[in-house]
BAGUSE-418270 format. One record per residue (C-alpha): residue in three letters; x, y, z. Coordinates in pm, whole numbers, padded with zeros to 5 digits, always signed. Layout:
% residues N
alaXYZ/...
//
This chain:
% residues 698
met+15852-02391+22698/thr+15883-02558+22357/his+15558-02397+22246/his+15736-02061+22246/arg+15841-02079+21880/trp+15791-01827+21605/thr+15856-01841+21230/leu+15910-01541+21002/arg+15862-01607+20629/thr+16016-01424+20336/asp+15953-01492+19966/arg+16167-01807+19962/thr+16301-01858+20313/ser+16192-01896+20673/tyr+16355-01789+20999/thr+16244-01969+21317/val+16317-01855+21672/arg+16242-02038+21995/leu+16280-01973+22366/ser+16559-02181+22510/glu+16492-02467+22746/asp+16813-02376+22930/gly+16744-02019+23031/pro+16581-01684+22960/trp+16699-01623+22609/ala+16593-01670+22246/glu+16767-01918+22018/leu+16774-01976+21645/asp+16584-02295+21563/ala+16609-02292+21181/trp+16701-02059+20894/gly+16683-02170+20535/pro+16437-02248+20253/his+16068-02287+20331/gly+16017-02611+20521/ser+16362-02618+20678/glu+16194-02553+21012/asp+16011-02888+20992/gly+16226-03140+21176/pro+16487-03154+21450/ser+16685-02834+21476/ala+17036-02834+21333/phe+17130-02634+21642/asp+17032-02903+21892/arg+17331-02993+22108/ser+17435-03230+22386/arg+17423-02956+22652/arg+17732-03096+22819/thr+17953-02808+22931/his+18291-02788+23102/phe+18426-02461+23236/ile+18155-02273+23046/thr+17781-02226+23090/pro+17486-02347+22880/ala+17442-01992+22752/asp+17799-01994+22618/thr+17719-02285+22385/ala+17366-02179+22294/pro+17274-02059+21942/ala+17147-01745+22111/glu+16986-01461+21920/tyr+17106-01211+22177/leu+17260-01248+22522/pro+17403-01008+22782/ser+17733-01053+22961/gly+17575-01156+23290/leu+17417-01463+23134/arg+17688-01533+22876/pro+18018-01464+23052/phe+18277-01635+22830/thr+18209-01669+22457/gly+18103-01326+22341/ala+17815-01126+22481/asp+17604-00895+22267/leu+17521-00651+22547/ile+17739-00518+22827/ala+17561-00282+23065/ser+17599-00146+23417/arg+17514+00147+23636/pro+17797+00405+23632/gly+18045+00291+23893/gly+17861-00040+23939/asp+17932-00396+23837/arg+17876-00502+23478/gly+17617-00758+23392/val+17256-00812+23293/trp+17046-01101+23427/trp+16714-01071+23253/glu+16386-01259+23236/phe+16157-01314+22940/ala+15880-01052+22946/gly+15661-01146+22649/ala+15629-01159+22272/glu+15440-00951+22017/glu+15385-01115+21681/gly+15247-00936+21375/glu+15237-00979+21000/gly+15603-01032+20920/thr+15715-00888+21255/leu+15825-01021+21592/arg+15925-00849+21916/leu+16068-01044+22210/ala+16107-00852+22536/phe+16346-00923+22824/thr+16377-00725+23146/asp+16624-00687+23431/asp+16434-00509+23709/val+16738-00495+23937/leu+16945-00307+23682/gly+16650-00119+23536/leu+16673-00229+23173/arg+16423-00353+22915/thr+16562-00500+22592/val+16342-00587+22296/leu+16471-00808+22015/cys+16304-00678+21698/tyr+16248-00863+21370/asp+16074-00779+21046/thr+16062-00915+20693/val+16073-00707+20375/pro+15801-00807+20124/gly+15938-00895+19783/thr+16275-01001+19926/asp+16437-01273+20134/val+16558-01025+20395/val+16495-01060+20767/arg+16594-00740+20947/arg+16700-00749+21310/trp+16774-00482+21567/thr+16734-00417+21941/glu+16573-00152+22156/his+16720-00082+22501/thr+16517+00124+22749/cys+16639+00247+23087/thr+16349+00165+23320/gly+16516+00257+23651/gly+16585+00583+23825/glu+16956+00590+23742/pro+17128+00611+23403/leu+17281+00300+23250/arg+17628+00268+23099/leu+17622+00063+22776/glu+17965-00056+22665/arg+17839-00293+22399/phe+17499-00299+22236/asp+17512-00503+21918/ser+17221-00513+21679/ala+17195-00891+21663/ala+17379-01221+21659/val+17333-01482+21387/asn+17414-01851+21421/val+17530-02080+21140/pro+17561-02457+21186/ala+17908-02577+21090/ser+18055-02912+21185/asp+18402-02834+21052/gly+18427-02456+21035/val+18309-02199+20783/arg+18435-01996+20493/leu+18392-01625+20547/thr+18372-01382+20257/cys+18419-01011+20319/leu+18508-00706+20112/ala+18842-00562+20221/gly+19091-00311+20084/gln+19211+00045+20121/trp+19163+00381+19953/ser+19159+00330+19573/gln+19143-00047+19625/glu+18806-00089+19794/phe+18570-00389+19780/gln+18831-00659+19720/arg+18663-00996+19766/thr+18850-01169+20047/gln+18790-01523+20172/leu+18923-01717+20470/asp+18843-02031+20663/leu+18749-02005+21029/thr+18757-02329+21227/arg+18822-02189+21575/gly+18871-01843+21716/thr+18749-01497+21627/phe+18755-01283+21313/thr+18659-00915+21330/ile+18618-00639+21075/gly+18499-00284+21129/ser+18577+00086+21134/val+18624+00361+21393/gln+18668+00631+21126/gly+18318+00775+21159/val+18215+00609+20831/pro+18210+00244+20715/gly+18560+00313+20577/his+18775+00196+20289/ala+18925-00105+20470/tyr+18606-00313+20502/ala+18246-00300+20385/pro+17988-00359+20663/trp+17894-00699+20520/ile+17997-01060+20558/ala+17890-01391+20403/val+17914-01730+20573/gln+17928-02072+20405/asp+18034-02419+20508/arg+18410-02452+20471/thr+18371-02733+20216/ala+18128-02544+19992/pro+18238-02472+19631/his+18392-02128+19605/asp+18167-02001+19325/gly+17889-02256+19292/pro+17551-02322+19455/ala+17575-02375+19831/pro+17382-02263+20140/thr+17504-01909+20202/tyr+17418-01658+20473/gly+17476-01284+20433/leu+17468-01002+20689/ala+17482-00628+20614/leu+17474-00355+20878/glu+17274-00039+20805/trp+17501+00216+20970/pro+17720+00493+20819/gly+17928+00537+21137/asn+18160+00324+21353/trp+18080-00047+21336/his+18202-00403+21375/ile+18114-00751+21253/thr+18266-01035+21454/ala+18253-01406+21366/glu+18328-01655+21641/ala+18382-02027+21591/glu+18239-02153+21917/pro+18265-02479+22111/gly+18055-02758+21970/gly+18085-02680+21600/ala+17876-02364+21560/val+17970-02023+21427/arg+17808-01712+21566/val+17831-01371+21401/arg+17769-01051+21599/ala+17726-00711+21439/gly+17661-00360+21564/arg+17778-00006+21603/val+18083+00090+21808/pro+18053+00399+22031/his+18342+00638+21974/glu+18364+00711+22346/gly+18383+00344+22443/ala+18038+00354+22606/val+17721+00559+22606/leu+17495+00665+22892/leu+17127+00586+22868/ala+16920+00825+23078/pro+16612+00710+23274/gly+16318+00673+23037/asp+16531+00692+22723/thr+16550+00422+22456/leu+16852+00340+22243/thr+16767+00174+21910/thr+17049-00008+21735/pro+17108-00011+21357/lys+16926-00269+21151/leu+17105-00582+21038/ala+16981-00722+20707/cys+17004-01103+20715/val+16970-01300+20389/phe+16989-01670+20307/ser+17040-01812+19959/pro+17087-02176+19854/asp+17264-02057+19539/gly+17599-01948+19678/leu+17750-01602+19673/asp+17599-01526+19332/gly+17246-01607+19451/leu+17309-01411+19770/ala+17412-01109+19561/arg+17089-01119+19361/ala+16886-01140+19684/gln+17069-00838+19821/his+17023-00647+19494/arg+16646-00700+19519/tyr+16655-00551+19867/glu+16849-00246+19751/arg+16605-00185+19467/leu+16332-00173+19733/leu+16542+00062+19948/thr+16561+00297+19650/gly+16181+00312+19644/glu+16005+00502+19369/arg+16336+00656+19261/ile+16426+00318+19110/his+16212+00422+18811/arg+16418+00738+18752/thr+16652+00706+18454/arg+17012+00732+18570/lys+17162+00969+18317/val+17504+00944+18155/leu+17715+01202+18332/tyr+18035+01383+18256/asn+18243+01496+18555/ser+18517+01755+18509/trp+18754+01657+18791/glu+18994+01434+18596/ala+19020+01697+18323/thr+19068+02017+18522/gly+19125+01943+18891/phe+19096+02268+19086/asp+19154+02478+18771/val+18786+02555+18717/asp+18663+02843+18501/ala+18358+02898+18284/ala+18538+02884+17950/gly+18719+02557+18020/gln+18412+02392+18168/leu+18197+02493+17871/glu+18453+02347+17632/leu+18428+02018+17819/ala+18048+02040+17829/glu+18031+02081+17451/ala+18254+01777+17403/ala+18048+01577+17654/ala+17724+01662+17478/gly+17884+01557+17150/ile+17942+01201+17271/gly+17593+01166+17418/ala+17632+01264+17784/glu+17311+01384+17948/leu+17447+01550+18261/phe+17746+01777+18330/val+17891+01785+18683/val+18139+02049+18796/asp+18356+01895+19064/asp+18579+02054+19330/gly+18717+02402+19261/trp+18403+02601+19168/phe+18372+02808+19490/thr+18552+03106+19639/gly+18899+03045+19778/arg+18942+02702+19621/ala+19261+02729+19416/asp+19384+02406+19579/asp+19291+02183+19872/thr+19410+02431+20136/gly+19113+02669+20127/gly+18752+02746+20050/leu+18563+02461+20218/gly+18268+02599+20410/asp+18229+02913+20196/trp+17995+02769+19940/tyr+17959+03056+19693/pro+18059+03040+19323/asp+18391+03208+19254/pro+18310+03531+19061/ala+18656+03528+18905/ala+18592+03182+18758/phe+18241+03271+18640/pro+18262+03642+18549/gln+17923+03646+18376/gly+17753+03482+18671/phe+17709+03124+18779/asp+17347+03111+18668/arg+17443+03225+18319/phe+17710+02954+18306/ile+17456+02689+18409/gly+17217+02819+18145/gln+17487+02776+17881/val+17545+02417+17993/arg+17173+02345+17983/ala+17146+02500+17637/leu+17367+02215+17519/gly+17094+01971+17626/leu+17270+01874+17949/asp+17143+01867+18304/phe+17372+02036+18556/gly+17534+01897+18871/leu+17768+02019+19141/trp+18022+01869+19384/val+18003+01963+19753/glu+18168+01849+20075/pro+17920+01978+20335/glu+18087+01827+20644/ala+18427+01985+20577/val+18576+02325+20653/ser+18908+02488+20567/pro+19089+02658+20858/gly+19123+02981+20658/ser+18760+03000+20553/arg+18515+03264+20666/leu+18295+02990+20814/his+18575+02872+21042/ala+18655+03227+21148/glu+18293+03288+21242/his+18222+02950+21401/pro+18540+02780+21529/glu+18322+02599+21785/trp+18153+02404+21506/val+18465+02194+21446/tyr+18541+01868+21625/arg+18820+01933+21876/val+18952+01821+22212/lys+18992+02092+22475/asp+19347+02227+22508/arg+19469+02005+22225/pro+19573+02109+21873/ala+19344+02037+21581/arg+19499+01801+21329/leu+19460+01868+20958/val+19376+01581+20725/arg+19380+01677+20358/asn+19437+02033+20485/gln+19088+02046+20632/leu+18884+02004+20949/leu+18553+01831+21006/leu+18231+01995+21119/asp+18046+01845+21413/leu+17734+01746+21222/gly+17579+01617+21543/arg+17508+01981+21640/glu+17171+02108+21528/asp+17313+02450+21436/val+17564+02281+21204/gln+17286+02071+21051/asp+17083+02387+20997/phe+17382+02554+20831/val+17433+02259+20597/thr+17066+02229+20501/gly+17047+02607+20456/thr+17354+02604+20232/leu+17225+02323+20015/asp+16877+02481+19999/arg+17032+02808+19884/leu+17237+02642+19610/leu+16952+02421+19488/thr+16693+02699+19482/thr+16918+02977+19348/tyr+17060+02770+19066/asp+16916+02515+18824/ile+17096+02215+18975/ser+16961+01864+18928/tyr+17255+01657+19059/leu+17455+01682+19380/lys+17773+01486+19453/trp+17820+01473+19834/asp+18183+01397+19920/met+18365+01348+20251/asn+18744+01336+20243/arg+18860+01298+20602/pro+18768+01095+20911/pro+18707+01258+21250/thr+19029+01259+21451/glu+19006+01488+21758/arg+18642+01397+21811/gly+18524+01612+22099/arg+18281+01892+22179/pro+18432+02105+22459/gly+18189+02243+22713/ala+17907+02006+22619/gly+17960+01749+22892/pro+18142+01419+22934/ala+18214+01245+22606/gly+18026+00932+22710/glu+17704+01131+22747/leu+17730+01281+22399/asp+17750+00969+22180/leu+17917+01178+21911/asp+17930+00905+21649/ala+17554+00846+21663/ala+17488+01219+21673/his+17692+01273+21355/val+17511+00987+21181/arg+17172+01130+21282/gly+17276+01470+21148/tyr+17400+01323+20821/leu+17080+01125+20770/arg+16865+01422+20870/val+17026+01636+20599/leu+16985+01362+20337/asp+16621+01315+20439/his+16571+01690+20401/leu+16720+01680+20050/arg+16487+01398+19952/thr+16182+01586+20080/ala+16266+01945+19984/his+16437+01870+19651/pro+16295+01539+19522/his+16403+01619+19165/val+16771+01630+19261/thr+16979+01317+19208/val+17218+01264+19500/glu+17548+01079+19474/gly+17716+00952+19791/cys+18095+00960+19811/ala+18358+00955+20086/gly+18701+00978+19925/gly+18576+00696+19702/gly+18390+00405+19863/gly+18433+00505+20228/arg+18062+00545+20304/val+17861+00272+20134/asp+17592+00116+20353/his+17218+00061+20344/ala+17132+00382+20531/thr+17319+00585+20270/ile+17188+00384+19976/ala+16828+00433+20096/arg+16875+00811+20080/thr+17096+00857+19773/asp+17056+00755+19410/val+17409+00634+19335/val+17732+00587+19528/trp+18094+00618+19420/pro+18279+00288+19483/ser+18633+00420+19446/asp+18848+00708+19327/asn+19044+00452+19124/thr+18910+00445+18768/ala+19196+00250+18606/pro+19045-00030+18396/leu+19174-00356+18550/asp+19182-00210+18901/arg+18825-00092+18861/leu+18710-00429+18730/arg+18819-00591+19059/ile+18659-00316+19266/gln+18328-00355+19085/tyr+18344-00734+19102/gly+18354-00712+19481/phe+18101-00429+19497/leu+17842-00628+19300/his+17865-00911+19553/val+17657-00690+19782/his+17533-00381+19604/ala+17304-00341+19306/pro+17416-00213+18963/his+17174+00081+18970/val+17366+00241+19260/met+17717+00184+19118/ser+17852+00501+18957/ser+18146+00431+18726/trp+18351+00652+18494/val+18551+00613+18177/thr+18884+00793+18223/asp+19241+00780+18095/ala+19378+00679+18437/pro+19666+00427+18431/gly+19652+00130+18663/leu+19772+00176+19020/phe+19782-00197+19099/asp+19745-00359+18757/pro+19903-00126+18497/arg+19842-00342+18190/pro+19693-00121+17919/arg+19335-00174+17811/ser+19129-00037+17523/leu+18873+00239+17533/ala+18613-00032+17473/phe+18729-00212+17791/arg+18691+00109+17990/phe+18342+00173+17853/val+18214-00182+17903/thr+18348-00176+18261/ala+18172+00153+18336/met+17852+00033+18167/cys+17820-00242+18431/gly+17661+00019+18658/val+17571+00383+18598/leu+17785+00515+18314/gly+17990+00829+18357/ile+18282+00984+18171/gly+18563+01167+18346/ala+18842+01179+18086/asp+18976+01504+17942/leu+18776+01495+17620/arg+18973+01790+17483/ala+19268+01552+17444/trp+19066+01287+17260/gly+19083+01273+16883/pro+18783+01247+16650/gly+18814+00868+16637/gln+18803+00831+17017/arg+18506+01065+17044/ala+18319+00877+16774/glu+18385+00545+16950/ala+18273+00697+17280/ala+17951+00817+17118/arg+17882+00466+16988/trp+17936+00310+17330/thr+17721+00572+17500/ala+17439+00505+17255/arg+17466+00129+17316/tyr+17453+00185+17691/lys+17134+00387+17663/glu+16975+00095+17479/val+17046-00152+17761/arg+17068+00051+18083/glu+16717-00042+18191/val+16817-00409+18178/ile+17138-00338+18371/his+16965-00131+18640/his+16648-00336+18684/gly+16753-00687+18583/glu+16899-00980+18773/ala+17280-00968+18777/arg+17508-01272+18772/leu+17885-01267+18812/leu+18045-01491+18550/gly+18386-01596+18674/thr+18630-01366+18850/pro+18893-01113+18736/asp+19150-01385+18808/asp+19010-01584+18515/pro+19135-01517+18159/thr+18778-01429+18061/cys+18512-01305+18302/gly+18191-01106+18283/val+17867-00986+18430/gln+17527-01103+18302/tyr+17206-00902+18336/asp+16865-01059+18267/ala+16569-00830+18204/pro+16280-00873+18450/asp+16058-01008+18169/gly+16333-01245+18049/arg+16328-01109+17694/arg+16678-00962+17690/thr+17008-01074+17839/val+17308-00842+17843/val+17658-00983+17895/ala+17958-00760+17962/ala+18266-00970+17886/phe+18632-00895+17960/ser+18968-01037+17860/thr+19201-01030+18162/gly+19453-01303+18076/arg+19706-01403+17814/leu+19607-01426+17447/asp+19603-01756+17261/gly+19862-01657+17002/ala+19624-01670+16707/pro+19652-01628+16413/leu+20021-01726+16416/val+19951-02052+16599/pro+19634-02263+16629/gly+19387-02116+16875/arg+19022-02125+16969/ala+18789-01857+17094/ala+18757-01806+17468/arg+18420-01911+17610/leu+18206-01751+17878/arg+17906-01951+17999/pro+17592-01755+18086/arg+17370-01894+18360/gly+16999-01908+18428/leu+16891-01913+18062/asp+16609-02131+17932/pro+16777-02431+17763/ala+16474-02479+17534/ala+16469-02117+17412/arg+16666-01952+17133/tyr+16864-01634+17179/his+16956-01394+16897/asp+17255-01160+16893/thr+17151-00877+16659/ala+17505-00731+16648/thr+17649-01046+16486/gly+17332-01200+16348/thr+17403-01522+16538/thr+17125-01727+16695/tyr+17210-01962+16982/gly+17014-02237+17149/gly+16980-02183+17521/ala+17130-02526+17585/his+17427-02439+17362/leu+17497-02120+17559/leu+17467-02299+17892/his+17692-02584+17779/tyr+17953-02416+17557/gly+17915-02047+17634/leu+17953-01734+17426/pro+18266-01725+17204/phe+18512-01434+17224/ala+18813-01408+16991/trp+19025-01178+17204/ser+19316-00980+17063/ala+19535-00695+17181/gly+19287-00446+17038/his+18972-00640+17125/asp+18967-00701+17500/ala+18602-00637+17595/glu+18262-00684+17442/leu+17897-00616+17519/val+17661-00886+17396/val+17285-00834+17384/leu+17079-01150+17345/thr+16710-01130+17259/arg+16500-01431+17350/gln+16296-01551+17054/
//
């Protein structure tokens, strides 16, 4: 059976799968740079087993519980009321250009499972997912149906890197060593959640923390319940499983139906976490498609300035100030619609408040646009207030459990977006707003998880698969927006960074990483975010917010340079800023416009960490002609000029040592070798704690 071997090739890597000699399953043979498949497999093993089976030690791509009883199965299936277990046989392979499909069947149970692979041209991504079809006359009960399992050779354990946190502290880079046992992250909150991002990276435990090293990354494309589980298995291997988690504990698969799991994007880089990040950024630029060429405009959002106290006069005053500092887009946040004096009412009744806009909402938008600004609006389409007209007319549209009280979170309930009538209401509402008014930007928020997740009268919960139904409804609405209103820029938000995944990124233009905009807090959030996600999707604002976790004060320059690392926005109350602050803001905004194409389309490199006294982010233009470095002072000062001191240094990476690089702001010309060896100098002081350097290659 050794001739059953297939290799998928990406731009720089190869992924080789073989049929096992031990049983009816597929195994990973090699995954690494081109040529790594030539030679004995790193996954070859002695095949001696005690109290386990050969399948339990195999580097299996996917195995059911019947064949793999002890060390973590990827599929658990049964007939309702029957015994669990799948014992399948190999049923054939289909190989295409950059694609592979391996089929396995269990005729006794009535199940056909296909392991699916494809590569993404222009990237180093191999995507994996599974298709499960009920081929018998009875339904099947699926308790677990992961997307894929990935094996990593490790003789002495691995280092795992994930992004953990909580609301207002999302995307904190977290690392741990796993030598034996199991590590699991995930969410059952109906969205990826604030606690963990659906991504993990795996390296050898002895690899340098921030240097070149073989590194494997996995990201799950699913904006619902999910898990990623790493298991250090007998014999020195680590196996990572990932997939969605059914809210009901299991789903029923009817005869003839097929369940397709979410895609798992698998990436290898020899260049450590930084190289892995650049590989993932390339993939996200491809997910964005043609919209990658759309200029992401500098926005002003009114929430920090006015909260729910929204009226035409106050918003226009802010819009005039925003236009004066160079903003290109004005977004009215929560509070613009009828019944929305605070967070206890209004959601679901999406009509402009006539008291707030006495001359009409369209006239107000026209006044904003007359200032040279595009116009945007905040919405929360999945939410409904108990006192709203929508809830009075359609109480059945809300998630609830029969004969149980509905719990309020943030004084609101959640619509069952898995229902087609609710989807039609949401698309109809957004169509009405986007066709009635001249709106070019939509911020889609979601501020509560589903709690009492039921649909009374619709059948047993296990037959409904409510989590998947909600995800399908959410994606259907986003797909409609993309098709029906292609000119509208869509921002994804869920109480901050609670819904950031590849399915959302493929259908939105930017996402909101966190509600925390404090400077040093935000720097850490964005440092973690950029480990996985590309700068062109990272919306970031300049505000006056004090630190929640790190309250040390930072300059306006620090706040601007931090926000310029992605898609620049401003959310401060500009009415409280003096002429000097506004003039400085205008200068920073103008500088950002000069370099945003490099930031959004270039290769990003993380220079150090926020734990270092000086850290930064480097962006190299695709043609190599410009390099932009955002540098930050996060540590103690050197005491100069009262005592001897030297400038802090930040070393760029990836430059041409034989080239020369000119900084037009200072007039300094550097040799590439000098920059790589010594770094850029920064004389930090209490008033000078961030800088943006633009180097032009000569």
